[in-house]
Every structure is written in C-alpha cells, then in structure tokens.
RODO-2510 file (C-alpha; in nm, 4 decimals, decimal comma):
residues 236
     n   res          X          Y          Z
     1     m    -2,2270    -2,1172    -6,8352
     2     s    -2,1106    -1,9482    -7,1464
     3     g    -1,9758    -1,6074    -7,2280
     4     d    -2,2752    -1,5241    -7,4501
     5     d    -2,4812    -1,4437    -7,1406
     6     s    -2,6346    -1,7914    -7,1367
     7     p    -2,5515    -2,0989    -6,9288
     8     t    -2,3108    -2,3660    -7,0479
     9     t    -2,0604    -2,6044    -6,8985
    10     a    -1,7394    -2,4746    -7,0483
    11     d    -1,5686    -2,1526    -7,1503
    12     t    -1,3878    -2,1431    -7,4794
    13     d    -1,3975    -1,7707    -7,5625
    14     a    -1,1758    -1,6043    -7,3046
    15     g    -0,8128    -1,5649    -7,3996
    16     p    -0,5267    -1,5917    -7,1511
    17     t    -0,5212    -1,2178    -7,0750
    18     d    -0,8946    -1,2098    -7,0055
    19     a    -0,8733    -1,5230    -6,7942
    20     e    -0,5939    -1,3751    -6,5839
    21     r    -0,7927    -1,0540    -6,5362
    22     l    -1,0976    -1,2459    -6,4191
    23     l    -0,8915    -1,4621    -6,1850
    24     d    -0,7325    -1,1512    -6,0358
    25     t    -1,0843    -1,0158    -5,9835
    26     l    -1,1835    -1,3269    -5,7912
    27     v    -0,8794    -1,2866    -5,5662
    28     d    -0,9261    -0,9121    -5,5198
    29     e    -1,2950    -0,9548    -5,4345
    30     g    -1,2236    -1,2273    -5,1808
    31     v    -1,3891    -1,5158    -5,3621
    32     v    -1,0550    -1,6914    -5,4021
    33     r    -0,7517    -1,6752    -5,1767
    34     e    -0,3916    -1,7733    -5,2280
    35     r    -0,2294    -2,0153    -4,9874
    36     a     0,1257    -1,9734    -4,8642
    37     d     0,2404    -2,2360    -5,1144
    38     g     0,0904    -2,0363    -5,4014
    39     t    -0,2093    -2,2608    -5,4661
    40     l    -0,5532    -2,1053    -5,4983
    41     v    -0,8583    -2,2130    -5,3012
    42     c    -1,2090    -2,0822    -5,2471
    43     s    -1,2370    -1,8492    -4,9494
    44     e    -1,4362    -1,9430    -4,6429
    45     g    -1,6693    -1,6519    -4,7103
    46     y    -1,7461    -1,7823    -5,0568
    47     d    -1,7916    -2,1361    -4,9254
    48     a    -2,0473    -2,0109    -4,6731
    49     t    -2,2388    -1,8268    -4,9466
    50     h    -2,2194    -2,1326    -5,1704
    51     d    -2,3677    -2,3452    -4,8923
    52     v    -2,6689    -2,1112    -4,8691
    53     y    -2,7414    -2,1322    -5,2409
    54     h    -2,6806    -2,5051    -5,2422
    55     d    -2,9413    -2,5553    -4,9714
    56     t    -3,1937    -2,3792    -5,1958
    57     y    -3,1025    -2,5021    -5,5432
    58     g    -2,8807    -2,8078    -5,4932
    59     d    -3,1752    -3,0448    -5,5221
    60     a    -3,4286    -2,8018    -5,6703
    61     s    -3,7236    -2,9417    -5,8586
    62     e    -3,7054    -2,9287    -6,2355
    63     e    -3,9645    -2,6496    -6,2363
    64     l    -3,7673    -2,4354    -5,9897
    65     f    -3,4397    -2,5093    -6,1689
    66     e    -3,5731    -2,4034    -6,5080
    67     r    -3,7502    -2,0984    -6,3674
    68     t    -3,4349    -1,9810    -6,1908
    69     v    -3,2193    -2,0246    -6,5005
    70     a    -3,4770    -1,8280    -6,6988
    71     e    -3,4799    -1,5449    -6,4432
    72     v    -3,1028    -1,5273    -6,4025
    73     f    -3,0333    -1,5189    -6,7760
    74     d    -3,3480    -1,3344    -6,8851
    75     l    -3,4769    -1,6218    -7,0957
    76     p    -3,8330    -1,7379    -7,1613
    77     p    -3,9064    -2,0613    -6,9717
    78     e    -3,9126    -2,2765    -7,2840
    79     a    -3,5755    -2,1371    -7,3948
    80     a    -3,4269    -2,2072    -7,0519
    81     a    -3,5365    -2,5706    -7,0662
    82     e    -3,3944    -2,6073    -7,4155
    83     r    -3,0620    -2,4491    -7,3191
    84     i    -3,0316    -2,6709    -7,0109
    85     e    -3,0883    -2,9764    -7,2290
    86     q    -2,8540    -2,8688    -7,5080
    87     e    -2,5626    -2,7567    -7,2967
    88     g    -2,5899    -2,9925    -7,0028
    89     v    -2,6289    -2,7194    -6,7434
    90     t    -2,6528    -2,8639    -6,3937
    91     r    -2,7741    -2,7390    -6,0603
    92     t    -2,4100    -2,7314    -5,9542
    93     h    -2,3323    -2,4777    -6,2281
    94     l    -2,6301    -2,2653    -6,1262
    95     v    -2,5368    -2,2697    -5,7565
    96     t    -2,1781    -2,1677    -5,8316
    97     y    -2,2873    -1,8871    -6,0634
    98     l    -2,5278    -1,7438    -5,8065
    99     a    -2,2730    -1,7700    -5,5232
   100     v    -2,0008    -1,5977    -5,7263
   101     k    -2,2398    -1,3220    -5,8322
   102     s    -2,3464    -1,2672    -5,4723
   103     e    -1,9877    -1,2350    -5,3484
   104     l    -1,8743    -0,9821    -5,6090
   105     d    -1,9156    -0,6091    -5,5467
   106     g    -1,8223    -0,4923    -5,8949
   107     s    -2,0399    -0,4767    -6,2048
   108     y    -1,9793    -0,7621    -6,4450
   109     t    -2,1487    -0,8988    -6,7523
   110     r    -2,3253    -1,2322    -6,7432
   111     g    -2,0494    -1,3687    -6,9626
   112     e    -1,7785    -1,2569    -6,7190
   113     l    -1,9723    -1,4001    -6,4261
   114     a    -2,0138    -1,7280    -6,6108
   115     r    -1,6421    -1,7532    -6,6832
   116     m    -1,5532    -1,6688    -6,3240
   117     a    -1,7985    -1,9318    -6,2002
   118     t    -1,6258    -2,1878    -6,4221
   119     m    -1,2908    -2,0911    -6,2676
   120     v    -1,4310    -2,1239    -5,9170
   121     e    -1,5739    -2,4669    -5,9933
   122     d    -1,2227    -2,5788    -6,0834
   123     l    -1,1099    -2,4626    -5,7383
   124     s    -1,3854    -2,6377    -5,5458
   125     p    -1,2426    -2,7999    -5,2324
   126     d    -1,1991    -3,1708    -5,1962
   127     s    -1,4664    -3,3689    -5,0198
   128     p    -1,4649    -3,3199    -4,6410
   129     v    -1,5017    -3,6983    -4,6049
   130     p    -1,1690    -3,8149    -4,4598
   131     d    -0,9362    -4,0628    -4,6235
   132     g    -1,0049    -4,4199    -4,5210
   133     v    -1,3818    -4,3727    -4,5393
   134     e    -1,5694    -4,4654    -4,8560
   135     r    -1,7063    -4,1501    -5,0141
   136     l    -2,0775    -4,1566    -5,0915
   137     d    -2,3169    -3,9042    -5,2406
   138     d    -2,6865    -3,8710    -5,3118
   139     e    -2,6440    -4,0910    -5,6186
   140     s    -2,4664    -4,3777    -5,4429
   141     y    -2,5725    -4,4017    -5,0797
   142     e    -2,8895    -4,6025    -5,1469
   143     a    -2,6961    -4,8725    -5,3330
   144     f    -2,4416    -4,8758    -5,0503
   145     l    -2,7123    -4,9363    -4,7907
   146     a    -2,8813    -5,1973    -5,0080
   147     e    -2,5539    -5,3859    -5,0430
   148     h    -2,4678    -5,3808    -4,6712
   149     d    -2,7201    -5,4913    -4,4099
   150     r    -2,5005    -5,3415    -4,1380
   151     a    -2,3511    -5,0028    -4,2143
   152     v    -2,2364    -4,6767    -4,0644
   153     v    -2,2552    -4,3530    -4,2624
   154     t    -2,0750    -4,0472    -4,1311
   155     v    -2,1636    -3,6883    -4,2246
   156     w    -1,8996    -3,4170    -4,2647
   157     k    -1,8717    -3,0516    -4,3599
   158     h    -1,5994    -2,8075    -4,4573
   159     h    -1,4957    -2,5376    -4,2084
   160     c    -1,6361    -2,7353    -3,9168
   161     e    -1,4436    -2,7373    -3,5897
   162     p    -1,6302    -3,0382    -3,4391
   163     c    -1,5587    -3,2284    -3,7622
   164     r    -1,1890    -3,1526    -3,7277
   165     a    -1,2010    -3,2717    -3,3671
   166     v    -1,3558    -3,6067    -3,4655
   167     k    -1,1055    -3,6471    -3,7497
   168     s    -0,8196    -3,5992    -3,5051
   169     d    -0,9353    -3,9196    -3,3347
   170     l    -1,0593    -4,0911    -3,6499
   171     d    -0,8577    -4,4116    -3,6173
   172     a    -1,0068    -4,4781    -3,2743
   173     v    -1,3554    -4,3926    -3,4005
   174     l    -1,3240    -4,6384    -3,6890
   175     d    -1,1796    -4,9051    -3,4572
   176     a    -1,4923    -4,8698    -3,2415
   177     i    -1,7088    -4,9889    -3,5320
   178     p    -1,7472    -5,3700    -3,5277
   179     d    -1,5780    -5,5830    -3,7905
   180     g    -1,7979    -5,6525    -4,0890
   181     v    -1,9823    -5,3219    -4,0690
   182     a    -1,9455    -5,1149    -4,3864
   183     v    -1,8380    -4,7551    -4,3320
   184     g    -1,9133    -4,4664    -4,5660
   185     g    -1,9186    -4,0909    -4,5478
   186     v    -2,1001    -3,8027    -4,7149
   187     d    -2,0455    -3,4321    -4,7592
   188     g    -2,3503    -3,3112    -4,5692
   189     v    -2,3846    -2,9904    -4,7692
   190     a    -2,3717    -3,1751    -5,1008
   191     c    -2,6088    -3,4548    -4,9956
   192     p    -2,9470    -3,3079    -4,8965
   193     a    -3,1322    -3,6256    -4,9958
   194     f    -2,9271    -3,8359    -4,7561
   195     r    -2,9715    -3,5811    -4,4793
   196     r    -3,3488    -3,5920    -4,5226
   197     r    -3,3563    -3,9701    -4,5170
   198     a    -3,1365    -3,9880    -4,2073
   199     d    -3,3024    -3,6845    -4,0442
   200     v    -2,9634    -3,5219    -3,9906
   201     n    -2,9131    -3,1471    -4,0108
   202     v    -2,5731    -3,1014    -3,8452
   203     a    -2,2170    -3,2161    -3,8923
   204     p    -2,0405    -3,4165    -3,7836
   205     a    -2,2901    -3,6969    -3,7501
   206     l    -2,2790    -4,0751    -3,7491
   207     v    -2,5796    -4,2839    -3,8482
   208     v    -2,5935    -4,6567    -3,7833
   209     f    -2,8040    -4,8508    -4,0343
   210     a    -2,9476    -5,2002    -3,9909
   211     d    -3,1166    -5,3534    -4,2954
   212     g    -3,1324    -5,0112    -4,4592
   213     d    -3,2952    -4,8358    -4,1651
   214     g    -3,1217    -4,5685    -3,9594
   215     v    -3,1521    -4,6931    -3,6022
   216     e    -2,8930    -4,4909    -3,4100
   217     t    -2,7616    -4,1389    -3,4658
   218     l    -2,4793    -3,9461    -3,3041
   219     t    -2,4307    -3,5762    -3,3712
   220     g    -2,1706    -3,3240    -3,2697
   221     r    -1,8275    -3,4217    -3,1424
   222     f    -1,8798    -3,7922    -3,0777
   223     v    -1,6102    -4,0136    -2,9248
   224     p    -1,5199    -4,3835    -2,9745
   225     e    -1,7077    -4,4942    -2,6636
   226     q    -2,0296    -4,3431    -2,7982
   227     v    -1,9760    -4,5147    -3,1329
   228     t    -1,9277    -4,8519    -2,9628
   229     a    -2,2453    -4,8050    -2,7582
   230     a    -2,4493    -4,6978    -3,0618
   231     c    -2,3365    -5,0000    -3,2617
   232     d    -2,4052    -5,2324    -2,9695
   233     r    -2,7620    -5,1016    -2,9456
   234     a    -2,8176    -5,1198    -3,3201
   235     f    -2,6790    -5,4677    -3,3774
   236     d    -2,7725    -5,6355    -3,0490
***
C-alpha cells in the first residue's frame, strides 16, 4: 500500500530517516518488539489483532474485498477495483494494514500507515508448522490430498500452548503415523478454506484423510497413542 494514500505492494518514497521514525513508532506503540538478540518481531498483541482481521478478510469475497479497500482509502468502488488490479494489492496487504491501524494510538496519514504495514509484513513470523512436516496452505492442500490416498494433515497456530506441548513430543507423534502415510501441516489462521473443509476450528488438530475424505480428527493436546488409534480406525 503506497504512500500516496492508496494501496500498493511496495514503498519506494520513504527515505532512511522516515523509515527509522516509522519503525520506532511501531516499537513504541507495541506493534513490534525487540528480542534480546536485537532482532525485531511482531508483538503477541498485534498477532492477536491480525488474527481477528484475517478471520474476516483473509478469504473475503471479491465484492467485500473491493468494498473494504474503497472504504479504507476513500475511493469509489470502480477505482478500488482498478487499483487492486494495477498494483497487485492482496487480502494479506489489507489485513496487515487494518491490524496495524487498529493497534496504533497516534494519528497517522494513510501513507504512513501503509509504509508501517509494509514494514510489519516483512516481520511476519515464520509458519507455526514445525520442521519435518510438509507445509501446506489453502492453495496446495487439495493437490496434496489428491496425490496421497492416505494422509495426515496437522493444524497449528502461533502463541498456542497446546501446540507447543504437542511439538515437544513431535518425534513420537510422527512415529505413531504408519509408514506410507503422507504428513502435512497448515497454519490454521492462514488457511480458513482448509479449516472449513476439515471442520476444524481449534489448534492443534490432526485430521486423518482416506481417499481425500477426512475420517478421523483429533483436537487439543493429542498424544502418540491417540494418533495410532485414529490411524488404525481410518485405515483399517
């Protein structure tokens, strides 16, 4: 979203001094925090706000997407559609912009908010899907299930204590899945389409698929013995 009070995907106008000022603002307002090692990450408060906006706009219809862009940037609907097309604005950009705006107490121009949203996007956390599990999203999970007649898809979330508990025993959980069963994982917040298909609204979760159909589901802090039993029922 650009500095001319309209959405875009990149910022080319802000000089170093302005960029530093805006980054300091993000830190001072609690959107971004500095780790002990000096690296910057999004705060948990911002992540929670981002999740709320993502649930609303992450997979918004084209009509809702265009209408929201028009309202946020005071554009006529036809101009919003044209700007989205020309500048490649995505729902991700819109969600980040709205979350940043919501978290800030000060008064900022649309251009400043857009540049700060771009900075925050660069600080977005890594996927909560753990290493060793194939990362899927709403664009790839269907092909994954089509390719594998026996599959397990796990669902994860940032800032999730039960997720951390399952990850602490991840090797045993993965060992409980039979050989030959494909294993993938999704960021539950970022994959609303998968969650609807699997009828899953919590994390962590584990869904066992047979021939593309979800036939067993575990939610909450599941353990290896539960995974073994779910797979036995699904593939018996």
